[in-house]
N, C-alpha and C positions, 0 to 999 in steps of 0.2 A: 504494499499500501503506499503509494507516494504522499507528500505533504498535502496536496490539493484535495486527494482522497479521504485522507484523514480529518481534514476541516469539514469536508461535507458530512462525514460522519458525525463529526461535533455538531455541526449546525441542525442535525436532525434530532440528534442526543437533546438539544435545547429545545425543540418543541418545532422547529421548521419541518417543511416537508420537503422529501427528495427531489420531487420536481421543481421546485423552487431554485436550486443549486445545480440542476443538471447540466445547464448550458456554461455553467463556469469553467473556466479551464486554468485559471490562474488563481495564486493564494490571495492576491489584492481582491480579486472579484469573490471569493468566498468568504473572506474577511467585510467585506463590505455588506454581505448578506447577513452575516452574523451579527454586525454591527447594527444593521436595521431589527432584526429579531429582537435585541436586546436594547432597543429604544433610540437607535442613532447614534451611539456614543463614537463621534466623528475622530475624537483624538486617538482611539484605538486603531481605527482606519487609515488615520494619517501616518502613523508611526509604522504600520505594517507597510505601506506604500514606501516609506522610507526605507524601511530594511530591504525590501525587494528592489528598490534602486541601488541601493549600497552593493547587493549581492550581484546585480548583474554590471555594474562598473568594476567591482573587485575582479571578476571574471575576465576581465578585457584589458587589465593593466599587465603592459609586458614587462619582464623583468629586465633590470638594469643591466648595460652592458658592463664586462668586467675588465678594470684597467690594472695590468701587471706593472710594476715599476723595476729598475736596476738601478742601484744608488753606488755611488763610488765613494769612499768615505773621506772625508776633508777634517782639517783641522778645525772648523765649524759646526755647529749645531745643522740638520737639516731636519726638516718637517716633511713627512710624503702625505700629500693628500690627493684624494679622486677629483678628478675633472668633474665639472657640471654633468650631471645626467649620469655618472658610473659611479660603481661602487669598486674599492680598493679589493685587489686581489692578492696575489702574491707579491711579496716586495722582496727582491734578492740584495743582499748587501755584498759587493764585491769583498775581496778579502784587502787586508790593510798593508800596504807595501809602502816602502821608502818614497814613492811616488807622490805622498801626501805632502811632504816638504821638501823643498830643494836643497835645505841644509842636512840632511840624513845622505851624508857621503863619507867614504872610508877615512877620508883627514879629518873629519871632524870628530870622530869616535875611536875612543882609546884603543890601543891595538891589543887584539884578542878578544874585543867584546863585540858581540852582533849585535845589531839592532834592525828590525824588520828585514831582514836578509842580506844585509851590509856588513861586511866584516869592518872594523877598524883598522886604520894604520897609524893614527896618532899615536907619537910615543913622546911628546914633549914635556 
């Protein structure tokens, strides 16, 4: 039994006749009949119509496009956000290398010490 048929049964249980709702094919149509049977409570009908409209709209909303990003580390803070109308998917952060700072060179690092893959040669 679908929702329309269930509401038709409710209508009959409330004292209406099956013939009154035989032609109704939507939830709102049957709820309008129930509303009339109960004295015309239009608020209930308006709420039912709003819910039916929401269900129609929700079923037609397309999923947002996913935006994937690749980030190269820097010495500054970075904020990654999705473009308008998209959702942020995978964020790949590249490995931190000496490329983040031009001062990370062998001559600036103590001999025998390795920083970000650069082995120092400074012996001063």
